[in-house]
Structures are given as structure tokens and as C-alpha cells.
C-alpha positions in Angstrom: 92.6 142.6 -90.6 90.0 141.1 -88.3 91.3 138.6 -85.7 89.7 136.4 -83.1 90.9 138.5 -80.1 91.1 142.1 -79.1 94.6 143.5 -78.3 94.1 145.6 -75.2 96.8 147.8 -73.5 96.2 148.1 -69.8 98.1 150.9 -68.0 98.2 151.2 -64.3 99.0 154.8 -63.3 99.4 153.9 -59.6 102.1 151.3 -60.2 103.6 152.6 -63.5 103.2 149.3 -65.1 101.5 148.2 -68.3 100.6 145.0 -70.1 99.2 143.9 -73.4 96.3 141.4 -73.1 94.6 139.4 -75.7 90.9 139.4 -74.9 88.3 137.2 -76.7 84.9 138.4 -77.9 85.3 140.0 -81.4 82.4 138.1 -82.8 80.3 139.0 -79.7 80.9 142.7 -79.2 82.6 143.7 -82.5 84.6 146.7 -81.0 83.9 150.4 -80.2 80.7 150.7 -78.1 80.4 146.9 -77.6 84.0 146.5 -76.5 84.0 149.6 -74.3 80.9 148.3 -72.4 82.5 144.9 -72.1 85.7 146.3 -70.7 84.0 148.7 -68.3 81.9 145.9 -66.8 85.1 143.8 -66.3 87.1 146.6 -64.8 84.7 148.9 -63.0 83.8 148.7 -59.3 80.1 149.6 -59.0 80.2 149.9 -55.2 83.0 152.5 -55.3 82.9 156.2 -56.0 83.4 157.4 -59.6 86.8 158.9 -58.8 88.2 155.9 -57.0 91.6 155.1 -58.6 90.4 151.6 -59.5 87.7 152.8 -61.8 88.7 152.5 -65.5 89.0 154.9 -68.3 88.6 153.1 -71.6 89.3 154.1 -75.2 88.1 151.6 -77.9 88.2 151.5 -81.7 86.4 149.1 -84.0 87.1 146.4 -86.6 86.8 148.9 -89.6 89.0 151.6 -88.1 91.7 152.6 -90.5 90.4 150.4 -93.3 87.4 152.5 -94.6 86.7 156.3 -94.8 84.8 157.9 -91.9 85.5 154.9 -89.7 87.2 157.7 -87.7 85.7 157.7 -84.2 86.9 156.4 -80.8 84.6 155.4 -77.9 85.6 156.6 -74.5 83.9 154.8 -71.5 84.1 155.7 -67.8 82.1 156.0 -64.6 80.5 159.4 -64.9 81.0 162.1 -62.2 77.5 163.3 -63.1 75.6 160.2 -62.0 78.2 157.7 -60.9 77.2 155.2 -63.6 78.5 153.9 -66.9 79.0 156.6 -69.5 80.2 156.7 -73.1 81.4 159.7 -75.1 82.6 159.6 -78.8 85.2 161.7 -80.6 87.2 161.6 -83.8 90.2 163.8 -85.0 93.3 161.6 -85.1 92.4 159.5 -82.0 91.1 156.4 -83.8 93.9 156.0 -86.4 96.5 156.7 -83.7 95.3 153.8 -81.7 95.1 151.6 -84.8 98.7 152.4 -85.8 99.8 152.0 -82.2 98.6 148.4 -82.6 95.8 148.3 -80.0 92.1 147.9 -80.1 91.6 149.5 -76.7 93.4 151.4 -74.1 92.4 150.7 -70.4 93.7 153.1 -67.8 93.4 152.3 -64.1 94.9 153.8 -61.0 96.0 157.3 -60.1 99.3 159.0 -60.8 101.1 160.3 -57.8 101.5 163.7 -59.5 100.3 165.4 -62.7 101.3 163.1 -65.6 101.2 162.8 -69.4 100.8 159.3 -70.7 102.8 158.9 -73.9 102.5 155.7 -75.8 102.9 154.2 -79.2 103.7 150.9 -81.0 107.1 150.7 -79.3 106.9 153.2 -76.4 105.1 153.7 -73.1 106.3 156.7 -71.1 105.0 158.4 -68.0 106.0 162.1 -68.3 105.9 164.4 -65.3 103.5 167.3 -66.1 103.4 169.6 -63.1 104.3 172.5 -65.4 101.1 171.8 -67.3 98.7 171.6 -64.4 96.6 174.8 -64.4 97.2 175.4 -68.1 94.2 175.6 -70.3 93.4 172.9 -72.8 94.6 174.8 -75.9 97.9 175.8 -74.3 98.5 172.3 -73.1 98.1 171.0 -76.7 100.4 173.6 -78.1 103.2 172.8 -75.6 102.9 169.0 -76.0 103.1 169.4 -79.8 106.4 171.1 -79.4 107.7 168.6 -76.9 106.5 165.4 -78.6 107.7 165.4 -82.2 105.4 162.8 -83.8 103.8 161.7 -87.0 100.6 162.8 -88.6 98.9 159.9 -86.8 99.7 161.3 -83.4 96.8 162.3 -81.2 96.9 164.5 -78.0 93.9 164.1 -75.7 94.1 166.6 -72.8 92.0 168.4 -70.2 91.7 172.0 -69.0 91.1 173.5 -65.5 87.5 172.0 -65.5 89.0 168.5 -65.7 91.6 169.2 -63.0 88.7 170.3 -60.7 86.9 167.0 -61.5 83.9 168.8 -63.0 81.0 166.7 -64.2 81.0 169.0 -67.2 84.7 168.6 -68.1 85.5 167.3 -71.5 88.6 165.7 -73.0 89.9 167.9 -75.8 91.1 165.8 -78.8 93.5 167.5 -81.2 92.0 170.9 -80.5 88.7 170.7 -82.6 87.1 167.4 -81.4 86.0 166.3 -77.9 84.9 163.5 -75.7 82.4 166.0 -74.5 79.5 164.6 -72.5 79.1 163.2 -69.0 82.5 164.3 -67.5 85.3 162.3 -69.0 87.6 165.2 -68.4 86.8 165.0 -64.7 87.8 161.3 -64.7 91.2 162.2 -66.2 91.6 164.9 -63.6 90.8 162.5 -60.8 93.6 160.3 -62.1 96.1 163.2 -62.2 96.3 162.6 -65.9 96.7 165.9 -67.8 97.1 164.4 -71.2 97.4 161.2 -73.2 99.6 161.3 -76.3 99.3 158.3 -78.7 101.9 157.9 -81.5 100.5 156.0 -84.4 104.0 154.9 -85.4 103.3 151.3 -86.4 102.0 149.8 -89.6 98.8 148.1 -90.6 98.5 145.6 -93.5 95.7 146.1 -96.0 93.8 143.2 -97.7 95.2 141.9 -100.9 93.1 141.5 -104.1 90.5 143.6 -106.0 87.5 143.2 -103.7 88.8 145.5 -101.0 90.0 148.2 -103.3 86.8 148.2 -105.3 84.6 148.4 -102.2 86.7 151.2 -100.8 86.5 153.1 -104.1 82.7 152.7 -104.2 82.3 154.0 -100.6 84.7 156.8 -101.3 82.7 157.8 -104.4 79.4 157.9 -102.4 81.0 160.1 -99.8 82.5 162.6 -102.2 80.6 162.5 -105.5 77.0 162.4 -104.3 74.8 164.7 -102.3 74.9 162.4 -99.2 77.6 164.4 -97.4 77.5 167.7 -99.2 75.6 169.4 -96.3 78.3 168.6 -93.8 81.1 170.0 -95.9 79.4 173.2 -97.1 77.7 175.1 -94.3 77.9 172.1 -91.9 75.4 171.4 -89.2 75.2 175.1 -88.5 72.7 175.2 -91.4 70.2 173.7 -88.9 69.9 176.8 -86.9 67.7 178.8 -89.2 65.6 175.7 -90.0 64.9 174.9 -86.4 64.2 178.5 -85.6 61.6 178.6 -88.3 60.1 175.4 -86.8 60.0 177.0 -83.4 62.3 174.3 -82.1 65.5 176.2 -81.3 66.0 176.9 -77.6 66.5 180.5 -76.8 67.4 182.1 -73.4 67.2 178.9 -71.3 64.3 177.6 -73.4 62.0 180.5 -72.6 61.4 180.7 -76.3 61.8 178.5 -79.3 62.2 181.1 -82.0 63.6 184.6 -82.2 64.3 187.2 -85.0 67.8 187.5 -83.7 68.6 184.3 -85.6 69.8 186.4 -88.5 73.1 187.1 -86.6 73.9 183.4 -86.0 72.8 181.4 -89.0 75.1 179.0 -90.8 75.3 181.5 -93.6 76.3 184.3 -91.2 79.1 182.2 -89.7 80.3 181.2 -93.1 80.2 184.7 -94.5 81.7 186.5 -91.5 83.9 184.1 -89.6 84.8 180.9 -91.6 88.5 180.5 -92.1 88.8 176.9 -93.3 87.5 173.4 -93.1 89.2 170.5 -91.5 88.6 166.7 -91.2 89.2 163.8 -88.9 91.9 161.4 -90.0 90.5 159.0 -92.6 87.7 161.3 -93.6 87.4 163.0 -97.1 84.4 165.1 -96.2 85.8 167.9 -94.0 82.9 168.7 -91.8 84.9 170.6 -89.2 84.3 174.3 -89.7 86.9 176.6 -88.2 86.1 180.2 -87.6 88.3 183.0 -86.3 88.0 185.5 -83.5 90.3 188.4 -83.0 91.4 190.1 -79.8 93.0 193.5 -79.5 96.2 193.3 -77.6 97.9 196.6 -78.3 96.6 200.2 -78.2 97.8 200.7 -81.7 95.1 198.4 -83.1 97.2 195.3 -83.2 95.1 192.1 -83.0 95.6 188.5 -82.1 93.6 186.0 -84.2 92.5 182.7 -82.8 90.8 179.7 -84.6 87.7 178.2 -83.1 85.8 175.1 -84.4 82.1 175.5 -84.6 79.0 173.6 -85.6 75.3 173.4 -84.6 75.5 172.3 -81.0 78.2 174.8 -79.9 76.3 177.7 -81.5 73.1 176.7 -79.8 74.8 176.4 -76.4 76.8 179.6 -76.5 74.5 181.5 -78.9 70.7 181.2 -78.8 70.6 179.5 -75.3 72.5 182.5 -73.9 70.6 185.1 -76.1 73.7 186.0 -78.1 72.9 187.0 -81.6 76.3 188.1 -83.0 78.5 185.4 -84.5 81.9 186.8 -83.4 80.5 187.1 -79.8 79.4 183.5 -79.9 82.8 182.3 -81.1 84.5 184.4 -78.4 82.5 182.7 -75.7 83.0 179.3 -77.4 86.8 179.9 -77.3 86.7 180.5 -73.6 84.8 177.3 -73.1 87.5 175.5 -75.1 90.2 176.9 -72.9 88.4 175.9 -69.7 88.0 172.4 -71.0 84.2 172.3 -70.6 81.7 170.4 -72.6 80.1 173.2 -74.6 76.5 172.0 -74.4 76.6 171.4 -70.6 78.5 174.6 -70.0 76.2 176.7 -72.1 73.0 175.3 -70.7 74.3 175.6 -67.1 75.1 179.3 -67.7 71.6 179.8 -69.2 70.1 178.3 -66.0 72.3 180.5 -63.8 71.2 183.6 -65.7 67.5 182.9 -65.3 68.1 181.9 -61.6 69.8 185.3 -61.1 67.0 187.1 -62.9 64.4 185.4 -60.7 66.2 185.9 -57.5 66.8 182.2 -56.9 70.5 183.0 -56.6 72.2 186.3 -55.8 75.0 188.4 -57.3 77.1 187.7 -54.2 76.8 184.0 -54.9 77.6 184.2 -58.6 80.3 186.8 -58.3 79.4 188.1 -61.7 76.4 189.7 -63.4 74.8 187.4 -65.9 72.4 188.8 -68.5 71.1 187.1 -71.6 72.9 188.7 -74.6 75.9 189.9 -72.5 79.0 188.1 -73.9 81.4 189.8 -71.5 79.6 188.4 -68.5 79.6 184.9 -69.9 83.3 185.1 -70.8 84.0 185.7 -67.1 81.5 183.1 -65.9 83.0 180.4 -68.1 86.3 180.5 -66.2 84.5 180.7 -62.9 82.6 177.5 -63.8 85.7 175.7 -65.1 87.7 176.9 -62.1 85.0 176.1 -59.5 86.0 179.3 -57.9 83.4 179.4 -55.1 80.6 177.3 -53.5 78.1 178.3 -56.2 80.3 177.4 -59.2 81.6 174.2 -57.5 78.0 173.1 -57.1 77.0 174.0 -60.6 80.1 172.1 -61.9 78.4 169.0 -60.5 75.5 169.5 -62.9 72.8 172.0 -63.4 70.2 169.8 -61.7 72.5 169.4 -58.7 72.7 173.2 -58.4 68.9 173.6 -58.9 68.3 171.0 -56.2 70.4 173.0 -53.7 69.4 176.6 -54.7 66.0 176.1 -56.3 65.0 176.5 -59.9 64.4 172.9 -60.8 61.4 173.7 -62.8 63.4 175.7 -65.3 66.5 173.5 -65.4 66.9 172.4 -69.0 68.2 169.0 -68.0 67.3 165.7 -69.8 69.6 163.3 -67.9 72.3 165.8 -68.5 72.1 169.4 -69.9 69.9 169.3 -73.0 71.0 169.3 -76.6 69.7 171.9 -78.9 66.5 170.3 -80.1 63.2 171.5 -78.6 61.3 169.3 -81.1 58.8 167.6 -78.9 57.9 164.7 -76.7 59.9 161.9 -78.3 63.1 163.8 -78.1 62.6 164.8 -74.5 62.0 161.2 -73.5 64.8 159.9 -75.7 67.5 162.2 -74.3 66.1 162.2 -70.8 66.2 158.4 -70.4 68.7 157.4 -73.1 71.9 155.5 -72.3 74.2 158.5 -72.9 71.5 161.2 -72.4 72.6 162.2 -75.9 70.8 163.5 -79.0 72.8 160.9 -80.9 71.6 157.8 -79.1 68.7 157.9 -81.5 67.3 160.3 -84.1 64.3 161.2 -81.9 64.4 164.8 -83.0 63.9 163.8 -86.6 61.0 161.6 -85.5 59.4 164.6 -83.9 60.0 166.7 -87.1 58.4 164.1 -89.2 55.0 165.1 -87.8 54.3 161.4 -86.8 51.1 160.8 -84.9 51.1 160.7 -81.1 51.3 156.9 -81.1 53.3 155.5 -78.1 53.8 152.1 -79.6 55.2 153.5 -82.9 57.4 156.0 -81.1 58.8 153.3 -78.8 59.5 150.9 -81.7 61.4 153.7 -83.4 63.5 154.5 -80.4 64.5 150.9 -79.8 65.2 150.0 -83.4 67.1 153.2 -84.2 69.3 152.7 -81.2 70.0 149.1 -82.3 71.0 150.3 -85.8 73.2 153.1 -84.4 75.0 150.8 -81.9 76.4 148.8 -84.8 77.8 151.9 -86.3 79.3 153.0 -83.0 80.9 149.6 -82.6 82.6 149.8 -86.0 83.3 152.8 -85.1 81.7 155.0 -87.8 81.0 158.7 -87.8 77.2 158.9 -87.6 77.1 161.4 -90.4 77.9 158.5 -92.7 75.0 156.3 -91.6 73.2 156.5 -94.9 76.4 155.3 -96.7 77.1 152.5 -94.3 73.8 150.6 -94.5 73.8 147.1 -93.0 74.6 145.4 -96.4 77.6 147.7 -96.9 78.8 147.0 -93.4 78.6 143.2 -94.1 80.6 143.7 -97.2 83.3 145.7 -95.3 83.6 143.0 -92.7 83.8 140.2 -95.2 86.6 141.7 -97.2 88.6 142.1 -94.0 88.2 138.4 -93.2 85.2 138.8 -90.8 82.7 136.6 -92.5 81.4 135.3 -89.2 80.9 138.9 -88.0 79.1 139.8 -91.1 76.8 136.8 -90.8 76.0 137.6 -87.2 75.5 141.3 -87.4 71.8 141.5 -86.5 72.4 139.2 -83.5 75.4 141.3 -82.4 73.3 144.5 -82.6 70.7 143.1 -80.2 73.4 141.7 -77.9 75.5 145.0 -77.7 72.4 147.1 -77.2 71.5 144.9 -74.2 75.1 144.8 -72.9 75.4 148.6 -72.8 72.2 148.9 -70.8 73.4 146.2 -68.4 76.6 148.2 -67.9 74.5 151.3 -67.1 72.2 149.3 -64.7 75.2 147.8 -62.9 75.8 151.3 -61.5 72.2 151.6 -60.1 70.5 153.3 -63.0 66.7 153.0 -62.9 64.9 154.7 -65.8 61.7 154.8 -63.9 63.2 157.5 -61.6 63.9 159.9 -64.5 61.6 163.0 -64.6 61.2 165.6 -67.3 61.5 169.2 -65.8 58.5 171.5 -66.0 60.2 173.8 -68.5 59.7 171.2 -71.2 56.0 171.1 -70.6 55.9 174.9 -71.2 57.6 174.7 -74.6 55.7 176.1 -77.6 56.7 174.7 -80.9 55.1 174.6 -84.4 53.0 171.8 -83.0 51.8 173.8 -80.0 52.5 173.0 -76.4 54.0 169.7 -75.2 51.3 167.1 -74.6 51.9 166.0 -71.0 49.9 162.8 -71.3 51.7 161.6 -74.4 55.0 162.6 -72.8 54.3 160.6 -69.6 52.9 157.5 -71.4 56.0 157.4 -73.7 58.3 157.9 -70.7 56.8 155.0 -68.9 56.8 152.8 -72.0 60.5 153.5 -72.8 61.5 153.1 -69.1 59.8 149.7 -69.1 61.6 148.6 -72.3 65.0 149.8 -70.9 64.4 147.9 -67.6 63.8 144.8 -69.7 67.0 145.2 -71.6 68.9 145.8 -68.3 67.9 142.3 -67.2 70.1 139.2 -67.4 70.5 137.2 -70.6 67.8 134.6 -71.3 
């Protein structure tokens, strides 16, 4: 039920101490994204390096977590190793419900453990486990070992890193229960810098539900919309992998480091192809009846007598783009095999795939040499990429250490900035046009989910800077409410503003429901202030030349429209970064 204060667990890895704090502000920041930004601003030290032990790592849930379906996400906030500023990444699996049933609204981790550590906590336990035996283990093996050691309930979550995180890579993700990730902007590197190999949260407490008919009726109505209508059918059936063929037909799917936006090789990596040839089963985050997680299988021959080992690999649109079309791979099992290696290394799949695509073109153009890469990279060669993934995650030499700091960092050192597919961070898989390039390039998380800019491009809207800017600002404001609840964004059509108000009201949050619009504007501004406190200036963001060369169904990118929109959006962001009136 909604209360006046947040219940925050603060853990100091340096001292080994922890404390529960009651923090006001529920009506002001709601939870999730709003709470994460608030806590990061209170704990962070903008004048210090991203990996200073005093910098916080925050995990926050929202007021609707555990009470309604698809309120299944957790917001992770940290100072990014990519740009040294505020960052957010979102993930689901069992993380949100584990925190809810552990009795906390947010976990704040500060300090640095003296040696590799697993933080194990629950409603009645906080334990610092020595984890030297896990250091160097890949993310999947780490999860397997901890599941055997920590016998827990179905509400247990295990968040862990692989070698990339241990090496403090700006591309390192935090693997959550094997198939979900805090992927973007280097959260895994932050855990590595804190000598934190894993966080295991036992949801071993209880949570009371509202009494009376209003709650049960509202829950049933939302559940029906999620399961008995067409709103969510796409996500369960082929999943977002169905977007591959559609975007390829639109000439909006990046191929071979965005040297093309369409290719006949799509036949080998469509959603239908993955479903027909590789799909093993569907899975779901806790509290979700939809089952959008598609798990394929790859097999590896381990004995000369044709004996095979089968492994399960979660896939959807973005991983297929990053380890498929972006690398010129057109065979679904090859894509899953490379994807599996990315999972083991603990890399964000989008950043890792785009970085390897840049490295491949850089090698082709002679910008870097075979001696520097230590491996031959060719578009379409899965074996080379499998080796390269581990070199990137392991930061095995000077070239790979530099690339692990971000594709643009490597391009600035070696050359090749013009063809670096970087929009703040390595691009997501939507070569849809100017609005998307500006939105990801300047956006708070440099994420394709900050706004639906790619859908705006696909709507064939006129090149109107004012209309595009209005869309970006309003869409972000709507989404930030959902990420403060914290909802899966797939459910945004179900959880419209009126439905959210009803949900808050039946949980005793009438004041939150009445002030939802004001909270949206306030949280949107707060997040930008958190980013600006680290020195972010959107006016300094530039769109690489490769995006001006892109040919889509609309023709080439319009440089004038792109630049006018970039300046307008940067100006609006600067205004939001300013102090409260």
C-alpha cells in the first residue's frame, strides 16, 4: 500500500554496514525513475570520478510494483563510465518483485568492497559473501553457481556481472536472472569498480493487498486487457523480432555498420525464421502474464561422436539487430551463438555489437590493423566475432581496452569517427530518420525508449521542427510516469493516465493520482537536472557523418532539418536542466 515515505536500504561496502532510512517525497517523485534521480542527486559526488567508491549504485521500484500486472521493472541509476554523468537503465525479470517482498522501495549501494563480494539481502538478512572464486567467471556460470548456493524462493533475483564488468567496461551490463539486463551505459562496470560480483535479493517477506471489491475488479479488468485483447499479442507471439522484416522493407534496418538499411539476407534472421528454427519456449518477468521473452537454443558439438551441448539464449529485436544485421550475419543459429558469447562476457548487446561493427569497418578501411585487433573481423564471419566478443569483454590489449571505453573513444584515438554509429552511446537498431537520430543522440539515457521517436519518423510526419520537438517533450513526459510506477513500456497502451490514476487511488494514493500531471513535469525536469549536475551540455552533442549518408524509404537524411531539430531539442533540454522556478 502507498505510504508517505520511501523505505530505503543503504549498504556501505567499505564499512560493511547497512541502515534502513525513511525518505520523504512519495507525492513528489512517485518512485522508479523519479526516486532514482532523487537518490542519485543526494548521494552522488559530481566532482569525483565515476568509479570513486563514494558514487552510488541505486535500484528503485515504484508504487504499483507487485500490485498490478506488468509493473515488473526496476530502475538502476549510477554515474556512467561512458560519460561520467547520471545514467539510468531499466530491467525486469524477478528484480522488482524481489525488492518489493524484501520490504524496500530502493537499494542504495555505496563504497567499495575490499575483495570480490556477493551482496545477499532479504526481508530479514543482509550478508556480505566472499566471492573470489567467482571473479573471472562469466555471467551465466556465476548465476548457475549462486542458484545452487543460495536456496531461495521464486521471488529471488540474482543480478551479476561478467568479465566486462570486472574490467570496468563502459559497455558492461548487469545480467538479471539470465534473460534480462540493466544493459545500457555501463552499470556492470560500476559493480566491477565496487568489487561487487553479484547482488542476490530474497523476496522472503509479505505484502498486504487492498481489501474490498474495487482493487480486485480493477486488477481483473487490466488483466483481461493484457491477455484477452490484441494489445499484447504481438509481444507473446513472434515478439519484437517481428520488426526485423518490416524495418528491412522500410529501408530502416542497419546493416554492416549502417552501410546499408536493407538487404535480401533478411530472410535468414526474420522473427518467423527464429521462431521456426530456434524457438524453444517463452518466459515472462515476475508479475507478467504476457510472456514476451523468447528463448532460442544453440547447440555446440563437444564430442567427436556427434554429441551436442544445447544452450538457451534469450532474443528479441535489438539483440538480433546488434549481433545479426549490424554484423552482416544472416543465419539465425549463428546470430544466437554470437549472442550467447555476448551474454557470457557480460556486455550490453547493442553497444557490443555496434562496437564490433565499427571495428570491422575500421579494419577494412585500414584505420586499425590486424596486429592491433589480434583477430580478423569480416562482416558475416561469426567465428571471428565469437573470438572478438571475449577480447572486448576481457579488454585483452590496448585496442580492446580503448574500445571498451566506448566506440567514439576508440574512433577519437584511432580514427573513423565519421562511420562510428554512436548517438550518445552506440545506436539502437532504428535507422528511421532525423527525429530518432536527434532523440537518441541527445536523450537523457541515449536510449530508443526515452521516446517513441522511431515511430514518429515512420508516421511520415512532415519536416516540422516545432511539431517534432513537441512530440519529443510530451512523449518523454508520458513515459517518465510509467517508468516511475515502474511499468513495462510494452503495456503503455493499457496503462493510460486514467487507468494509472485508478490504480493509485485503490492503493490509497489519491493525492498521487490527483497530482499525476504535475509529478510528470517535475520528474522530467529532475532527471535532466541530475544529468546536468555531472556536466552534461546537449549543445555539445554531434551526430556522426554516417547518419547523414543513410538512405531510407524517405531518401537521404536532411541535414538542415536534422541540425535545426538538434538545436531546438538541445535548447529545450537546457531549459529543463535549469533550477526550479
